[in-house]
C-alpha positions as CSV (number, residue, x, y, z in Angstrom):
1,D,0.0,0.0,0.0
2,G,1.8,3.0,-1.3
3,T,-0.2,5.3,0.8
4,R,1.2,4.1,4.0
5,L,4.0,6.4,5.3
6,D,5.8,3.6,7.1
7,L,6.0,1.5,3.9
8,L,7.1,4.6,1.9
9,R,9.9,5.1,4.4
10,R,11.1,1.5,4.3
11,A,11.0,1.8,0.5
12,G,13.3,4.8,0.6
13,G,10.8,7.6,0.3
14,E,13.2,10.1,1.9
15,E,15.5,9.7,-1.2
16,A,12.8,9.5,-3.9
17,N,12.7,12.1,-6.5
18,V,9.3,10.9,-7.7
19,I,6.4,9.0,-6.1
20,A,3.8,7.9,-8.5
21,F,0.3,6.6,-7.7
22,C,-1.5,4.5,-10.2
23,I,-4.4,3.4,-7.8
24,D,-7.9,2.4,-8.8
25,D,-9.7,3.7,-5.7
26,P,-12.3,6.4,-6.0
27,S,-11.6,7.4,-2.4
28,F,-8.1,8.3,-3.2
29,S,-8.1,12.1,-2.4
30,A,-6.2,15.1,-1.0
31,D,-6.7,13.7,2.4
32,T,-4.8,10.6,1.4
33,L,-2.0,12.5,-0.4
34,E,-1.4,15.5,1.9
35,P,0.5,13.5,4.6
36,I,2.7,12.0,1.8
37,A,3.4,15.4,0.4
38,Q,4.4,16.6,3.8
39,A,6.5,13.7,4.7
40,F,8.4,13.6,1.3
41,P,8.5,17.3,0.1
42,Q,11.6,16.5,-2.1
43,A,9.5,14.0,-4.2
44,A,7.5,15.1,-7.1
45,L,4.0,13.4,-6.8
46,F,2.4,12.0,-9.9
47,V,-1.2,10.6,-9.8
48,R,-3.5,8.8,-12.2
49,A,-6.9,10.0,-11.6
50,F,-9.8,7.9,-12.8
51,D,-12.1,10.8,-13.7
52,R,-12.8,14.5,-13.1
53,R,-14.5,13.8,-9.8
54,Q,-11.4,12.2,-8.5
55,L,-9.3,15.0,-9.9
56,I,-11.5,17.5,-8.1
57,A,-11.0,15.6,-4.9
58,L,-7.2,16.0,-5.3
59,D,-7.4,19.7,-5.4
60,G,-5.1,21.4,-3.0
61,V,-2.3,19.0,-3.2
62,D,0.9,20.1,-5.0
63,L,1.1,17.5,-7.8
64,A,3.8,17.4,-10.4
65,G,1.4,15.7,-12.8
66,V,-1.9,14.1,-13.1
67,T,-3.1,11.8,-15.9
68,R,-7.0,11.6,-16.1
69,E,-7.5,7.9,-17.1
70,V,-11.0,8.3,-18.7
71,F,-10.3,11.7,-20.3
72,E,-7.0,10.8,-21.9
73,S,-8.3,7.4,-23.3
74,A,-11.3,9.2,-24.7
75,I,-9.1,11.9,-26.4
76,R,-6.9,9.1,-27.8
77,M,-9.8,7.3,-29.2
78,G,-11.3,10.5,-30.6
79,V,-8.1,11.3,-32.5
80,E,-7.9,7.8,-33.9
81,V,-11.7,8.1,-35.1
82,L,-11.0,11.6,-36.7
83,A,-8.0,10.1,-38.4
84,S,-9.9,7.1,-39.7
85,L,-12.5,9.6,-41.2
86,G,-9.7,11.1,-43.2
87,L,-9.4,14.5,-41.5
88,P,-6.2,16.3,-42.1
89,E,-3.7,16.0,-39.3
90,E,-3.6,19.7,-38.6
91,D,-7.4,19.7,-38.1
92,I,-7.2,16.8,-35.7
93,V,-4.6,18.6,-33.7
94,E,-6.8,21.7,-33.6
95,V,-9.9,19.9,-32.5
96,E,-7.9,18.3,-29.7
97,R,-6.4,21.6,-28.7
98,Q,-9.9,23.2,-28.6
99,Y,-11.4,20.3,-26.7
100,R,-8.6,20.3,-24.0
101,E,-8.8,24.0,-23.7
102,N,-12.6,23.9,-23.2
103,D,-12.3,21.1,-20.7
104,R,-9.5,22.9,-18.7
105,E,-11.7,26.0,-18.4
106,R,-14.7,23.9,-17.3
107,L,-12.5,22.0,-14.8
108,D,-11.1,25.2,-13.3
109,R,-14.6,26.6,-12.8
110,Q,-15.8,23.3,-11.3
111,I,-12.9,23.3,-8.8
112,A,-13.4,27.0,-7.9
113,G,-17.1,26.6,-7.5
114,G,-17.1,23.1,-6.0
115,N,-19.9,22.2,-8.4
116,L,-19.7,19.5,-11.2
117,L,-22.4,21.3,-13.1
118,A,-20.4,24.5,-13.4
119,A,-19.6,25.7,-16.9
120,K,-21.8,23.0,-18.5
121,H,-22.0,25.2,-21.6
122,L,-18.4,24.5,-22.2
123,M,-19.1,20.7,-22.8
124,Y,-18.9,19.5,-26.4
125,G,-22.2,18.1,-27.6
126,P,-25.0,18.4,-30.1
127,G,-25.2,21.8,-31.5
128,R,-21.6,22.8,-30.5
129,R,-19.1,23.0,-33.3
130,M,-15.3,23.0,-33.3
131,V,-14.1,25.6,-35.9
132,L,-11.2,24.6,-37.9
133,S,-8.8,27.0,-39.7
134,G,-10.4,28.2,-43.0
135,D,-13.1,25.5,-43.1
136,A,-16.7,24.9,-42.0
137,P,-17.1,24.0,-38.3
138,L,-16.5,20.3,-37.6
139,G,-19.7,18.6,-37.4
140,D,-21.5,20.2,-40.3
141,N,-20.6,17.3,-42.6
142,A,-20.3,14.5,-40.0
């Protein structure tokens, strides 16, 4: 159990440059990580968060990096689908950039407000178009 301070100490936590958590536990939160961050301030903490709820629960901990499992796999699949439809690479890159930017803004508002419904208008969905350089919005011909 990598969240136990005694085991982290025995494993050399005081000398660690990085401590990475790849735990499938929805209760894994800031309360779990804060004692570890305090005990091993020299170590950069990396976390794999299952979804945005878990990411919001980690707010307040100084993390060197977070990978959102559901989000990143959805992005990866979306990129593959757009490529299979024959979209130009530069358009795929732009769609991904816009999607990530909207999601980051939405996530920031959710964290600030403590409300998962905050900035719901930023979600990509029916009626919402991603505009590509010089072309019609993505979705008009899809």
